[in-house]
N, C-alpha and C positions, 0 to 999 in steps of 0.2 A: 286626290286626297281622301283619306278615309273619313267617312262620316263619323260623327260622335256615337258612343255607345247609347242605344235607346233605353233609357231608364225604366220606362213603363213595361219592359219585358224582364225586369230583373227583380229580385226580391232580397231581403236581409242584407247582409254584408256587401253583396254584389252591387247595391245601388250607390255605393261610395264611388267617388271619383278618383280615388287614389289609394295606394297600398304602401304601409311602412315596410322598408326593406333594412334588415339588419346589415351592418358592415360585412359581417361573414357572408352573408348571401350576395352582396354586391361584388365581392371579390372572389366569386366563383370563376372557374376557368372561362376565359373569353371564347372557348371553342364552341359554345353554344351557338346554334343557328338562330336566326332572327325570330322564327317560329317558336322555338324552344325557350328562348329568353321571355317571349311575351307570355307563353304559357306558364312559366314559373311564377311570373308576376300575378297573373289572374288566380292561379291555384292558391297562391299565399293570401291574397285577398279574401278568398272564399273561406279560408281556414282561420285567418288570424284571430278573431274572437274566441275560438276554442282551443287554440294551441296549448294552453296549460292543463286543459282537463279532457281533451278527446284524443284518441289514437288514430282514428280513421275518418276521412272527410269524403263527401260525395257532392258532385255537382253534375247537372245535366250537360251531356256531351255537345248538344247543339248549341247550348247558351255558351259554353266554353268555346266553341268555334267562332261564334258570333263576336265574342268579346276581344277575341285576338285579331279579328278582321279576317278569318279564314272561313269562307262561306261555302266551301265545297262539301259534298256528301262523301267524299272519299275518306273514310275513317282510317285508311291504311296510313295516311300521311300524319294523322293525329297519332296512331299507335306508334309509328317511328319516332315521333317527337317525344312521346312520354317515355319511350324506351331509352331515349338519349338523355332525359333527365336522370333516369334511374342510373345510368352508367357515368354520369358527370360527378366529379368530386368537388365539394366544397371544402376549403381548407380556411382555417382562422388561426391567428397568432395575435392575441391581445391580453390585455390585463383582465384578470378575472375579479370576481366580486371581492375576493380577500386582498387584493392588490398584488397578487403573484402573476407572472406571465403564464398565459394559458395557450397551448397549442392544440388543435384538434382537426379532425378529418371526418367527412361523411359523405355519403352519396346524397344528391339533391333531393331525390325522392327514394324512399326505401321500398315502396311498393306502388303499383298502379294497376288498374283493371278496368276494362270497358265491357259492361253487360247490360243488355236491356236499354240501351241509350244513356246509361249513367256511367260517369267516370269515378271510380273509387280509388283513393290514394292515401298515402301515409308518408310522414317524415319520421327519421330516426329520432329517438327521444333527445340526444344531444343536440342535434340541430335544431329541433323544435323549441328547445330551451333558449337558444341563441336568437332564433327568429322571433320570439315573444318578447324579447328584452326591450323595453320601451325607451331606454336611454340613449342607444346609438342607432339611428335609423335615418333613412332618406324617405321622402315622401314622393312616390312615383306616380305621376298622373297617368292614368290608364288610356284616357283620350289622346294624350300627346303621344304615348308609346305606339298606338296604332297608326300614327303617321309615318313612322320609320320604315324605310324599305331595305336598310342595311344593318346586319347584325352588329357590325363594328361600330356604327354610329349609335346604336341603342346602348351598347357596351360603355362608349365614351360618354354618353348622357348620364348613365346611372352613376358612373364613377365620378363625374364633375359635379352632379346636382347636389350631393350631400355636402359640398363645400361652397354652395352659392352664398351663404351669409358671409363667409370669410373673404370671398373674392378671388380665391386661388386654391388650387389642389395642393400647392407646395410641390417640391421637386421629386420627381420619380426617376430612379435609374432607368435607363432604357429596357434593361431585362425585366423590370417590374412591368412597364407599360406593355412589352411584348406579351407578357404573360396575360395581362388584363385584357388584351385584344386577342388572345388565343392563337398567336403565331410565333410563340417562343421556340417551337421545334422546326421552324422553316429557316434554312440556310439562306434562302432569298432575302428575307426580311432582316437578316443580321447586318446588311448594308443600309445604313440610315437613309440613303438616297431613294432606295426602293420603299422602305417603311414609310417615308414622308409622302411619296408620290401615290402609293396605292392604299395606305391605311389612314395616315394622319389628315392629309389634306380633304379627301372625300368625307370622312367622317365628320370633321370641323364644319364642312359646308352643309352637310345635311342637319347636324345639331342646331346650327344657326338659322336654317331654313325651317325646321319642323318643330322645334321646341320653345319653351319659355325662357331660355337663357341663351347668351351669345358667349362663345368661348373662343380664346385665342391662344394658339400655342407658342410657347417660348423655350428655347433650348439654351444649354450650358454645355461649353466645350472644354476639353482638356488638349491643348495644343489645337490640332485641326479637327480632332474627332469630336462628335457629339456624344456626350456621356449621360445627360439627363434631360428630362422634359417636364414642363408644368403648364397648366392651362388657367389663364386668367378669366374670370366667370363675371359676367354683367347681366343684368335683366334684359330680356329681349323687348325692344320698344314696340314690337307688333303683339305683345302679350294679350291684349284685349281681343285680338282676332285669334290667336294660336291657342289660347287657354281660357276661351270665353266660358264663364261659370254657368250660364243660362238659368241662374237662379236655383240650381239644385242644392248647392251647398247652403244657401240661405233658407231653402224650405225645410232643411234637415234640423234647424235651430229649434230648440223647444219654444222659444219666444214667438217664433212664426206660427206655430200651432195654436198658442194662446190668442194671437192676433186674429187668426182666421176664425176662431171660435167666437170671438167678439163681433164678428161681421166685417172686419177689415179686408178690403180687395186684395187679391194676391200681389198685384203690382205694387199697391201702395205699402203693403206689409214689407216686401222686399226693399222698396225705397226708404222707409224708415229704418230698417236694420243697417242698410248700407251707409245712410247718412248719419245716424246717431250712435250706432254700435248696439250689440245685443243687451249690454249691461244697462245702458240708459233706458232703452225701450222697456226692459223688464222693470226698472224702477217706476217709470211712468205708468205702466200697467198696473203694478201693485198699489200706486197712489190712487188710480181711478177705482180699482176695485174696492180700495179701503173707503170709498165714499158710499158704499151700500146702495140702497134703493133710490137715494136722492138724485141720481143721475139719469136723465131722460134719454140722452143720446150718448151711450158710452164711446162710440166711435168719434163723435164730434168733440166730446170732453177730452178724449185721449189726444186729439189733433191739437187742441189748444194747450194741453199740458205740455206736449213736446216743442210746440211752438214758443210758448211763454215760460217754459221751464217751472211748471207747478212743482211744489213740494221740495224744491231745492232751497238750501240754506241761503239766507237773505244776503250774507256776505261771504263769497267764496274765500277761503283761507288757504294760504300755503300749509300743507301738512306739517304738524309740529310733533305729534307722537310718533313713536316708532311703528305702531301698527298703521297709522294713517299713511306713513312714507312707503311702507311696504304695499299697502293697498294701491297707492299712486303708481309704483313700479309695475304692479300686476296689470293695472288698467293699460298702461302704456304698451306692455308687452303684447297683451291681447289685441289692442287696436292695430299693431303692426303687422299682424298675421293676415294672410290671404283668407278668403271665405272657406277654401277647401282646408287649409291649415287649422283655421279656428274650429271646424268641424272635428277634425281630428284630435285636436287638443281636448275638446270637451268629452268626445267619446273615451279618450284615453284615461282621462281624470275620473269619469264615471265608473269606469271599470275597477277603480281602486276602492270606491265606496261600497261598504258592505251592509250598512243599515239603511233601512226604507227612509226614515226621517232625514238622513243626511243626503240620500239621492233626491228626495222630494224638494228639499230646500235648495240644492244646487239646481234642479230643473227650473225652479221658479225664480232664482235670483242670479243665476250663473256665477261668475267670479266675485260677485258681491256678497255671495252667501256668507252670513255670519257664523252659521252653525259649522261650516267648513273652513274657517279662515286658516287655521293652522296647517290643515292639509293642502290648501291651495297655495300657501306660501312655500311650503316643502316642495310641492309639485313644479312650481316655476323656479325655484332656486335649482332644482336638479336639472332642468333643461337649459337655463340660462344663468349660471351661476355668477357671471361677470356682471350682470345687470344689478346684483345686490351687493357689489363690492363696498360701495359707500355706506351700507347699512350695517355691516358686519357680517361675519362668515357663517353664523348658524342660525337657522330658523327657530323660533321659540316653540318649545314643546310642552309643557306642563299646563297648557290652557286648553286642552282637547275638550269640545264640546259635544262630541259624538258618543 
């Protein structure tokens, strides 16, 4: 089994454990090799934050090899894989921003160069726009992808994982599934018996062994012929072993730095964030800091504040106002996310804030930020509209505080 990526050897965006992949990128031809598919994920992770304003991206070639689990000094293999990405077509067919159906096609990489130990590359403007869209993405864990030894298994994982919240991929016609696996041109795999034995069963077995989800294939027939396939998705009970966070996601939380700055030990800081949630810890930190110089031992006082709920209302009440109900929904949604997802959510929201006072308030108070309350509501409504159905269909807008 591959070791996890050593974060102390990475900088910037590469220190994250996951990458957002747009549906258009996930539905790239399944003909990508395992190495090519891993490379595409790492290159996207490196470029993601600057997709909207940069045309070229750079990455240390040896770091690139390390992150995909390719430890050879044979750069010829890396060159061949980059060439394959430039020759592979991404095709999307989806609703555009104006509600009209949009079809498009682009090479996965429009350009790649290796020089002086640096990999330079670019995306076409059209594909970069799609890849940067925050509304439709899957979060691919790069430590998990390193464990895969089959390109078909990794392709299946990527295409299933974005449905993990709904529990099923929905029915795919077999021709669609063959395309996703990259075998649509093979006469051999036109026979379901061969497709099942050589592609479906081995891929399912590896996903279930190597990832954070369990998938089960189900088929639908017309007469005696199999016509459609879907995959039922459940959390992997071995998640704690296979997707062990090791504290990296928690250490990236703004509240973690504030705890450490106060003198809280690393393990205790992570324990508090896990046990109480970032928002509660941030509230108690603000409460302790608000006591000024009267506190002799800030860490001890914070410990008591968390234990005895200092600064909380004397009588917790069921939310009555519309704003309080929205806040309750946001809190529940944030708590339901994994540490990796919570980190991605906060980074994504921070990227939408343009004013320093808004960013500072969010870093200090998280999703409880009063200064950003309307933007926070709009953000979570966009991601999980069904969670707000009982509260009304539209977020409030005329109360902007920024």
